[in-house]
KELOBA-13880 format. One line per 8 residues: number of its first residue (from 1); their letters; for each residue z, x, y of N, C-alpha, C. Coordinates in steps of 0.001 Angstrom, whole numbers. Each point is the difference from the previous one (the first is absolute). Layout:
# residues N
NUM	a	Z/X/Y/Z/X/Y/Z/X/Y  ...
This chain:
# residues 380
1	mrfsrssa	267295/19663/-94855/1360/375/498/411/1278/-440  804/694/633/579/1290/-302/1326/-146/-665  348/600/-1093/1158/-240/-664/495/1483/-496  1309/80/-82/668/1147/-740/-197/-406/-1501  338/1062/-773/-97/-221/-1503/887/-1129/-417  1254/13/509/1001/-900/-486/-420/-1591/435  -512/12/1276/-408/-1511/389/-1257/-346/-701  -893/886/-330/-1165/-284/-760/391/-488/-1479
9	aaviaagv	958/606/-558/356/-350/-1341/728/-1418/58  723/-238/1075/597/-1222/85/-930/-1166/151  -1018/171/786/-1029/-1053/166/-763/-177/-1337  -374/959/-743/-626/-121/-1220/887/-755/-837  1249/344/-134/937/-711/-905/204/-1380/322  -275/-357/1231/137/-1304/421/-1200/-849/-301  -1080/629/-559/-1078/-803/-493/-1288/157/859  -65/832/1030/-1150/222/741/-969/823/-809
17	plamaqtf	-1163/-271/-136/-957/726/-930/-413/1336/704  -361/902/-970/-516/1315/584/-1300/-86/501  -95/-460/1329/-1308/-319/563/-397/821/1093  719/331/962/-344/703/1245/847/1061/362  -406/873/1014/718/848/772/357/1309/-741  -906/1005/201/356/1387/-509/843/582/1068  379/-557/1058/762/555/1076/1521/-182/-246  684/1060/-63/1481/-114/-104/657/1338/105
25	tdcnptek	1236/123/183/627/1326/-34/1270/-54/-675  316/1116/-829/1246/78/-608/1141/461/817  -368/636/941/1052/721/973/-704/116/1381  484/-488/1062/-525/109/1250/568/1103/830  -560/1137/193/586/1169/638/379/-180/1548  -413/-1080/546/358/-279/1402/1285/-831/-2  450/-407/-1122/1275/-738/-155/1104/706/-558  -301/921/-1060/1053/768/-619/-593/1275/-642
33	tcpadtgl	888/841/-548/-444/1290/-582/-733/-341/-1311  -1320/600/-210/-636/-351/-1148/-492/1354/-720  -307/-45/-1134/-470/1183/-816/-1370/505/603  -225/1290/-256/-1251/521/595/-1121/-714/-770  -1253/123/722/-1138/-567/-582/-764/1106/-720  -321/-163/-1265/-954/1047/-667/-1147/221/616  -428/1168/393/-1159/274/737/-1311/444/-924  -1078/-224/644/-1307/607/-602/-3/1502/510
41	nsatfsad	294/894/-1052/-11/1434/348/-1220/728/-22  -1015/-708/475/-1377/555/184/-795/-600/1008  -986/638/473/-685/-529/1199/-1028/-1108/-498  -281/-88/-1257/-1023/-1029/-461/595/-506/-1395  -466/-1267/-258/228/-690/-1223/-1250/-781/-339  -290/-104/-1286/-1063/-1001/-432/229/-473/-1286  -507/-1244/-206/149/-737/-1234/-1375/-583/-293  -670/335/-1214/-1213/-638/-441/313/-1009/-1037
49	ftkgssan	104/-1276/270/396/-1060/-915/-1054/-243/-1026  -1261/373/266/-1043/-306/-921/211/917/-1254  796/932/150/354/1001/-1185/1070/-565/-935  551/-1188/348/1058/-489/-771/1381/31/429  942/-362/-769/1307/-96/513/667/1422/260  -609/1081/-370/638/1330/327/-39/259/1435  -876/-757/748/-92/244/1504/1203/-770/546  666/-883/-720/1092/-834/550/1360/729/-25
57	ssftaaay	122/1321/-390/1095/630/-132/1004/193/1123  -564/-169/1149/741/166/1290/240/-1296/662  -231/-1197/-741/240/-1257/432/967/-702/-914  939/-929/531/780/-747/-771/-453/-1430/142  -61/-675/-1191/-336/-1415/-22/1322/-864/158  -160/-1083/684/1152/-1004/-32/295/-430/-1412  1247/-319/-114/477/-234/-1442/-768/-986/-745  -589/-972/741/-730/-1215/-558/-1496/341/-129
65	stinygsq	-467/1159/467/-1465/147/121/-596/704/-1146  -1215/-438/-306/-846/621/-1035/-1244/433/650  -207/1273/-33/-1361/520/633/-825/461/-995  -1276/-510/-114/-994/453/-1030/-971/906/780  -737/698/-957/-999/1091/614/-1361/-134/-730  -1032/28/827/-1309/-96/-528/-928/825/798  -1265/-269/-150/-1079/888/719/77/-177/1358  516/-1000/512/94/-259/1554/1281/354/422
73	gaefsiak	1016/565/-825/1274/474/559/1175/-793/-494  1048/-20/742/1183/-751/-318/-313/-1421/355  495/-915/-959/-282/-1415/126/1355/-760/138  174/-584/1279/1073/-747/415/-364/-1447/-225  387/-578/-1211/-595/-1190/-453/1062/-1171/159  -486/-1224/581/795/-1128/-111/-629/-1149/-709  665/-439/-1168/-638/-966/-742/783/-1326/-57  1291/67/568/704/-1177/21/1068/117/1092
81	egqaptvq	761/-1083/211/1068/96/1093/1059/1001/-505  622/578/915/1196/890/-263/-474/1507/-103  -1326/196/-58/-484/1405/-71/-276/575/1303  443/1349/232/-217/593/1217/-14/1479/-210  -1049/596/-635/27/1385/-312/29/916/1168  964/900/-65/226/876/1241/492/1327/-455  -487/1065/818/376/1379/-366/290/631/1458  970/1052/-36/252/751/1157/24/1475/-423
89	tdfyflfg	-173/870/974/115/1513/-286/1428/366/-225  216/934/-778/1396/600/-230/482/891/1110  -913/289/958/295/876/1147/-278/-669/1194  541/599/1138/-249/-329/1391/-849/1067/569  -616/-282/1152/-732/1006/763/258/-442/1532  -215/1084/856/252/-250/1413/-1201/386/798  -660/-980/556/-1233/201/728/-1178/534/-847  -1095/-537/213/-1122/567/-897/-1108/-1260/-139
97	rvdvklra	-571/40/-1089/-1090/-878/-144/41/-529/-1516  -351/-1230/-126/-97/-598/-1344/-1401/-708/-157  -635/274/-1100/-1337/-606/-255/111/-727/-1344  -281/-1185/-50/42/-953/-1232/-1319/-643/-231  -610/357/-991/-1261/-618/-430/255/-1268/-770  -242/-1090/574/522/-1265/-624/-1032/-1117/68  104/-846/-971/-792/-1310/-37/1000/-1087/-95  123/-723/1050/995/-1070/59/-123/-1144/-1066
105	apgtgivs	1034/-627/-319/-141/-1050/-1021/-468/-1316/660  -865/-731/-770/-514/-1292/519/1121/-1063/-341  -390/-1228/318/890/-1148/-363/838/-555/1210  -299/-1326/178/821/-633/1136/1402/169/-132  688/601/1099/1403/187/-25/455/1313/-627  -926/817/-462/293/1198/-587/-18/1167/1141  983/866/45/68/925/1126/189/1416/-533  -907/882/322/104/1481/-323/548/718/1115
113	sivlesdd	603/1090/-167/644/670/1099/238/1507/-187  -195/727/1054/357/1464/136/1017/109/1074  1106/555/-345/1212/-7/869/586/1338/17  243/638/1283/920/1106/214/1255/-560/536  1020/552/-684/1430/-565/524/1011/1076/-211  929/13/887/1131/1039/127/1264/-732/-298  1143/823/-213/1276/-674/-322/531/-714/1191  -338/322/1160/503/-866/1260/-990/-1048/350
121	ldeidwef	-991/-285/-880/-808/-1135/210/-1092/133/1007  -392/1241/222/-1292/258/699/-1056/-373/-978  -1151/-514/396/-982/-499/-911/-1402/-58/703  -996/400/-889/-1380/-83/471/-870/-570/-1261  -852/-989/443/-580/-781/-1096/-1495/-225/10  -623/-209/-1084/-1255/-607/-242/276/-1204/-948  -639/-1176/200/379/-1121/-790/-1395/-742/-62  -238/-593/-1261/-1238/-635/-431/276/-1293/-602
129	vggdtshv	-523/-1077/677/96/-1379/-543/-1136/-322/-827  175/-454/-1246/-1028/-111/-1098/-1120/-984/539  334/-1046/734/-995/-980/394/-805/391/1253  493/1165/686/-805/441/1181/-893/1116/-384  -1236/-345/-102/-1012/1024/-432/-626/851/1001  486/-67/1274/-648/742/1083/1111/649/936  1222/-41/-307/982/628/975/1141/620/-923  563/1001/479/1365/546/-363/932/15/1010
137	qtnffgkg	1281/174/-148/913/-100/998/836/1271/227  338/417/1163/724/1268/303/1300/-448/808  1133/678/-315/1187/-305/656/1008/1114/-18  1063/-97/732/1129/1086/-9/1155/-628/465  1109/612/-480/1358/-383/510/756/1265/252  1071/-102/901/995/1208/67/1357/-547/-69  734/688/-927/1368/-277/-91/293/-1451/-493  -1048/-590/-730/307/-1397/-440/-40/-1038/1099
145	nttaydrv	-362/386/1174/-91/-1006/1127/-960/-987/-84  422/-1293/-159/-823/-1117/-153/121/-925/1265  406/472/1125/285/-911/1029/-1227/-485/785  -1139/739/-388/-1313/-351/648/-1036/-109/-1122  -929/-794/2/-962/-244/-1165/-1428/199/574  -242/1129/794/-1228/194/653/-731/1345/-334  343/481/-1246/-518/1301/-264/-1222/73/-948  -294/-1106/-599/-1132/-74/-1030/-1387/-65/644
153	qyigvssp	-966/709/-670/-1322/-75/512/-845/-203/-1211  -1053/-873/144/-962/-161/-1160/-1136/872/308  -463/602/-1142/-1076/970/82/-1142/-435/-841  -1256/2/472/-1099/-446/-769/-386/1031/-1077  -79/-359/-1222/-372/813/-1118/-918/-714/-889  -1070/599/-579/-959/-621/-804/517/-142/-1449  126/-1209/-545/335/-219/-1270/1143/719/-628  1205/10/537/1159/786/-532/362/-356/-1406
161	qdtfhtys	-362/-1241/-513/417/-334/-1346/-1162/415/-1010  -1138/270/469/-1193/397/-863/-402/1446/-31  560/667/1089/-500/1435/432/1208/899/110  -14/1169/-617/1007/974/370/-258/609/1356  1031/26/772/48/723/1191/1143/894/174  -73/1106/769/1103/835/109/743/-387/1360  1244/-423/-182/955/-333/1058/977/1136/249  -56/435/1284/882/1162/326/979/-244/1119
169	ldwnadri	1077/624/-8/955/11/1092/352/1328/474  -497/407/1259/246/1310/577/1074/-149/908  1179/687/-279/1312/-341/712/607/1335/442  316/41/1371/835/1184/548/846/-587/1022  789/841/686/876/-375/973/-596/-631/1232  -1322/159/190/-601/-455/1060/-788/-1263/-58  -541/-286/-1269/-823/-1168/-281/-180/-255/-1425  -371/-1303/-227/-495/-336/-1300/-1370/-526/-33
177	qwivdgnv	-841/455/-945/-1255/-493/-102/-245/-766/-1386  -509/-1112/24/-549/-741/-1193/-1489/326/-95  -467/382/-1170/-1283/469/-144/-622/-555/-1282  -1237/-536/111/-744/-470/-1173/-1199/804/-264  -144/481/-1096/-1135/870/-452/-250/1104/1079  904/570/503/-83/1119/984/-248/-407/1414  123/-1302/351/-232/-568/1358/1239/-564/476  519/498/1177/1230/-482/641/-159/-1443/450
185	vrtlaatd	720/-849/-527/-264/-1507/445/1279/-429/812  1104/837/150/1024/-431/784/867/1239/306  372/109/1204/983/1031/424/1157/-442/800  1193/389/-430/1241/-323/608/706/1169/563  99/39/1350/723/1217/531/1500/-178/31  822/988/-190/1352/-91/-14/581/-621/1276  -762/57/976/475/-538/1329/-630/-1429/355  -632/-495/-1081/-459/-1401/199/1099/-1020/302
193	pltvggkn	-306/-985/787/1172/-978/368/500/-592/-1363  -876/-195/-1040/511/-719/-1189/1103/850/-698  131/1379/390/981/772/-754/1299/-8/717  133/-862/1172/1275/-188/750/398/1368/446  -710/773/856/281/1295/442/96/1096/-980  -669/-136/-1126/57/837/-1174/1144/-235/-906  967/-768/323/1075/-315/-897/-446/-613/-1326  -945/-832/-7/-515/-626/-1235/-1282/730/-497
201	ypqtpmrl	-168/1192/404/-1158/729/-585/421/668/-1258  -697/-432/-1151/329/729/-1338/43/1537/86  1026/624/-366/228/1502/244/784/689/-957  379/-641/-1150/1013/622/-904/-700/199/-1331  572/735/-1031/-682/350/-1141/-292/-1256/-820  -1280/-122/-461/-511/-1224/-686/-431/294/-1458  121/-1117/-691/-588/-85/-1414/-1317/-886/86  -792/263/-971/-1130/-908/-151/145/-1063/-1080
209	klgnwcgg	-136/-1221/415/80/-1065/-1059/-1275/-808/-108  -375/-306/-1197/-1237/-750/-250/412/-1286/-847  -537/-1141/359/386/-1092/-765/-965/-1165/235  167/-999/-1022/-849/-1211/-77/936/-1129/-165  19/-1122/727/939/-1009/-104/-595/-1310/238  699/-1134/-280/-519/-1364/99/657/-700/1199  -630/-104/1054/505/-640/1205/-328/-1585/-64  -888/-356/-932/-300/-1405/-8/513/-674/-1232
217	cstsppgt	978/564/-669/656/-610/-1100/1012/-1136/248  331/-839/-928/746/-1217/217/1284/296/684  596/1183/-249/1425/257/428/-166/561/1508  -1094/224/549/-108/551/1298/219/-1082/1066  650/389/1144/231/-1003/1066/-1419/-458/634  20/-1086/551/-1290/-574/463/-851/925/947  882/656/941/-724/956/914/-576/1079/-600  572/591/-969/-493/1077/-835/-1322/-406/-732
225	vewaggkt	-13/-1172/-564/-1106/-503/-667/-1155/-179/902  229/-521/1191/-1078/-167/1047/-547/1309/298  858/978/349/-455/1403/478/-862/531/-1202  484/-112/-1199/-739/619/-1071/-1258/-707/-413  -295/-1139/675/-1279/-622/-200/-73/-1251/-892  1287/-361/-386/-38/-1249/-782/796/247/-1226  118/-1140/-909/695/91/-1243/-858/820/-999  694/729/-711/-673/801/-1082/-29/-745/-1393
233	tfdnapyi	-1168/-53/-505/-205/-529/-1392/-395/1211/-819  149/-147/-1357/-261/1245/-896/-1272/-351/-838  -820/-849/526/-1221/-386/-825/-932/1276/-112  22/776/970/-979/1203/-108/844/1306/-63  1262/-67/-426/810/1182/-236/-633/773/-1148  360/1320/-110/1034/600/782/-730/561/1372  926/99/1025/-371/530/1334/452/1370/38  -931/930/136/370/1468/-126/-437/784/1220
241	myvadvei	1046/726/517/-189/994/1040/-164/1366/-772  -1132/662/402/-233/1329/-669/282/1127/1071  621/1052/-512/205/1191/811/-641/1200/-762  -998/482/523/-746/1105/-590/625/1367/72  583/323/1330/561/1216/248/842/41/1270  862/931/106/883/12/1156/55/1524/444  -64/210/1293/198/1381/444/879/13/1197  992/945/25/975/-25/1097/36/1515/534
249	tnqnpats	-99/120/1382/208/1192/696/1385/-55/676  958/952/-238/1295/0/582/71/1060/945  328/-299/1277/42/978/1049/1258/884/-88  1017/-592/-648/1263/659/-105/592/80/-1306  -666/890/-1003/515/31/-1378/1464/413/11  663/-601/-1017/1409/146/-103/595/-265/-1382  1090/617/-429/567/-484/-1220/799/-1282/222  521/-163/1304/583/-1251/340/73/-84/1515
257	yvygdmsg	267/-1326/422/93/-235/1386/1292/-628/279  762/362/1024/1319/-598/252/24/-450/1513  554/-1227/55/214/-587/1386/1136/766/580  -207/665/1176/1139/739/593/1005/-786/747  -563/-1102/352/1025/-972/639/-547/-1349/-248  474/-1022/730/-449/-1424/-200/-936/-488/995  -719/925/691/-889/-486/955/-1331/-422/-553  -315/410/-1131/-1340/-351/-576/-1199/538/671
265	twqsikin	113/1173/714/-996/674/728/-480/1115/-891  -1347/334/176/-499/1178/-784/667/1280/398  439/69/1268/749/1221/390/1206/313/-768  702/-1066/-588/1121/-22/-719/-2/456/-1408  -1332/-78/-452/-217/349/-1452/57/1401/-368  766/387/-988/174/1391/-447/-888/175/-1203  -678/1190/14/-936/260/-1136/674/1017/-825  193/-304/-1293/637/1009/-943/-1127/520/-860
273	kdgssgsg	-35/1361/-26/-1115/618/-736/553/708/-1309  1242/171/-160/480/887/-1113/648/-786/-1166  -74/-1271/-22/437/-851/-977/1356/-671/340  581/472/1074/1274/-475/428/-146/-1429/543  1023/-891/-225/-62/-1251/559/458/-261/1449  570/970/534/412/10/1399/1103/-1121/115  257/-295/1358/957/-1073/205/-740/-1368/331  751/-1155/-247/-539/-1207/214/43/-528/1373
281	sgssssas	-564/-1147/298/125/-580/1341/1418/-219/407  248/188/1383/1262/-116/383/858/1248/13  -756/1172/-498/662/1264/69/380/433/1399  1056/694/194/436/557/1184/-978/931/634  -776/623/-778/-897/1066/419/-1402/-643/125  -298/-546/1069/-1288/-757/192/-1118/964/228  -1072/-355/-581/-1305/783/183/-796/-385/1241  432/-1016/648/-879/-475/1097/24/1050/1197
289	gsasapss	-960/-68/834/-153/938/1119/-1378/629/-126  -205/1214/445/-1289/628/33/-246/449/-1512  -1237/-267/-458/-380/333/-1272/-648/1386/-113  140/608/-1074/-606/1300/-170/-830/-122/-1202  -1130/883/-67/-975/-119/-1251/723/469/-1175  -85/-840/-1045/607/329/-1238/-296/1476/-527  -1225/447/227/-389/1257/-499/709/1159/632  545/-253/1255/631/1124/734/1432/-146/-106
297	assssvsv	633/-961/-538/1478/-166/-100/454/1002/-1136  1146/505/337/730/869/-1023/813/-834/-988  443/-1192/485/893/-741/-858/-893/-964/-899  619/-297/-1225/-809/-834/-957/57/-1459/474  753/-429/1007/98/-1291/624/-369/73/1373  -1199/-558/393/-482/183/1339/-496/-1341/475  -138/-38/1339/-466/-1227/536/-1604/-121/-58  -443/-1200/74/-1423/-290/-100/-972/568/1116
305	aplintav	-1045/568/-334/-870/293/1059/-1401/-561/-459  -282/-1248/404/-1270/-635/-490/-1161/532/646  -1200/32/-710/-1150/436/561/-654/-1260/793  277/122/1291/-387/-1222/834/-1443/1/338  -604/-938/-77/-1413/-196/396/-8/-714/1365  -266/773/907/182/-487/1484/-1170/-963/375  -1077/-49/-732/-1215/-788/374/270/-1370/-649  479/-848/720/267/-1420/-523/-1345/-750/324
313	vasttnsv	-674/-281/-1229/-1303/-645/108/57/-1411/-118  -506/-718/931/22/-1605/-5/-956/-456/-1146  419/-991/-818/-746/-368/-1052/-1349/-601/389  -149/-533/1182/-1184/-557/392/-1014/1112/385  290/1193/127/-893/1064/362/-598/744/-1255  416/-362/-1182/-329/689/-1281/-1194/-699/-551  -1056/910/-522/-1056/-626/-725/471/-510/-1406  -677/-1064/-423/376/-573/-1332/-1270/-119/-786
321	sttvstsg	104/372/-1371/-1132/-112/-756/-366/-1453/-283  -1149/-106/-699/-551/-1242/-206/855/-909/-923  766/666/-744/926/-727/-930/1352/-481/640  72/418/1190/1366/-217/682/-356/-623/1357  498/-1279/223/-104/-608/1322/1205/108/793  -183/722/1199/1221/221/746/496/-1337/459  1394/212/290/672/-1345/485/-514/-550/1265  -785/806/795/-540/-514/1123/-1241/-839/-187
329	tatapptl	-602/25/-1226/-1206/-706/-220/134/-1140/-1068  1085/178/-800/211/-913/-1078/386/-1374/513  -253/-1074/-894/417/-1402/353/1484/-140/-284  705/-583/977/1436/-140/-141/272/-1072/-1155  992/375/-794/431/-1030/-1107/510/-1268/655  38/-1142/-608/399/-1130/527/1436/-59/660  214/-548/973/1348/-132/629/886/-829/-946  1166/618/-270/1055/-884/-797/939/-541/958
337	ttsashsk	241/-1278/-168/994/-643/938/1388/-236/-530  227/375/-1209/1432/-288/-475/868/919/605  1202/-483/428/966/968/638/795/658/-1079  -129/-467/-1224/804/566/-1127/-626/1277/-668  -1311/75/255/-878/981/-698/547/1398/190  379/773/-914/455/1430/-23/1288/72/767  856/-946/39/1224/101/683/842/1030/-529  739/806/722/881/998/-435/1369/-241/648
345	tssasatg	1030/628/-699/1290/65/661/87/1297/759  1036/68/696/135/1201/866/383/1299/-860  394/-212/-1224/286/985/-845/-1046/253/-1060  -1089/-718/14/-961/47/-1201/-1421/351/535  -814/591/-883/-1434/138/246/-697/-303/-1172  -1215/-569/54/-785/-407/-1203/-737/1097/-540  -668/-227/-1094/-968/923/-524/-1090/289/967  -129/1125/407/-1041/323/1046/470/-535/1254
353	atntgaas	1079/-662/105/493/-438/1242/-1126/-738/890  -783/-783/-604/-1083/-706/593/414/-1212/812  -553/-165/1151/302/-1198/856/-1168/-688/259  67/-1259/588/-1112/-771/235/248/-863/1302  -1053/-707/479/107/-779/1208/-1356/-181/547  -77/-135/1292/-1214/-274/669/-825/1234/-153  -1059/81/-908/-563/1342/-438/-1308/146/762  -42/1352/484/-1356/468/435/-102/1366/-569
361	vntaltga	-1206/390/-440/-116/1321/-643/256/1134/937  664/1083/-576/448/1102/743/889/-385/1280  538/-1063/-119/973/-377/1061/1338/-289/-582  1140/601/532/1175/-268/-540/232/-1519/-102  453/-436/-1163/220/-1399/-286/1494/-372/290  162/-1277/501/1345/-566/47/127/-1035/-927  1199/-303/-266/360/-1041/-990/1164/395/-868  228/-713/-982/1087/254/-869/-320/992/-1017
369	slisillg	818/778/-626/-303/1024/-1007/191/-448/-1330  -442/774/-922/4/-289/-1567/1368/-229/-477  205/-1093/-643/1252/-275/-811/-45/785/-1253  938/907/-240/-105/821/-1278/620/-890/-1154  -737/10/-1175/787/-367/-1172/36/1327/-706  1171/300/-516/354/1325/-419/-993/417/-1104  -747/1219/177/-812/515/-936/817/734/-1059  1282/-16/168/865/728/-894/314/1306/614
377	afml	1364/392/-74/355/1300/392/-507/1040/-911  -487/1110/614/-372/1195/-833/1259/638/-515  -80/471/-1186/1047/728/-693/1220/-788/-264  -203/-1280/-199/1202/-866/-288/778/557/-1147
């Protein structure tokens, strides 16, 4: 589920364990004026976690998280119920590419995740269920819209819990590509019917969130437990997700990003390059309209000019290495019949916003979506 900071704190105080959902917003700029987002003020960013905690300087860990570091990188370890180690970048970026070299956590009911999320609840996800040793899941959401549960696709991947793979998201105003080890396995066009005419296409400044959580723990709803593969025991704990390194390419470097109005469109986003915070969402001076290239603008606050890749490549036309099985050739995961599995409220999204239903690989799945148990609000 998606929660504001205040509602997240209330749920935790009520006794719900820190178990699920990296997805939340402190302030939704499509509803009210919000502070500017701190930007990544460079075209590239990298973090090599195999070098230790110093690589973590641009990430903030959730208050309850302990991240260790070893020869394989950052260790997101779960040894008992209530643990859900999670980090997020201190900055946002607008269009570009993220590469995460990751080895998913094993364990029935354990879920590893890579999430891009914006303040207005645009979201792009990779999600890994510990008991599924041959598939990973891809998903997206726009503006927190959970009225349809047909966006998830299962992608065949060789031994994600035993082998490091590089999982990438290449994202611009025209399309999103999910990539495994350099091979495109799914492409979503902004005009795809799943985006509802582009309205639910993710298009606002994002942070990267990495986390490991327990969907099969005793406090999880039955549908979540089933989706996560069953009840978690800790006989073989700890269950560790490893992240070796992260690389980000930012198409629109900035000191900050400002929502020029409440539309939540990329055209409305103002790019500040001189350190100024600009005006928040709801400002009377909207940045929407024709965009100009940031490099040619005389003002320090300019509209976005994304580098649009006009070649939308269908995932089924891409070659895939021997370590990656494209979704067109992999075996579909078993069909889940519970109507409760992954259910969401209209105002909430789960970690990775993963859904389930009658499953066929590389086919949009229908069914109920993930019920979030709060992973805990960042920066409580």
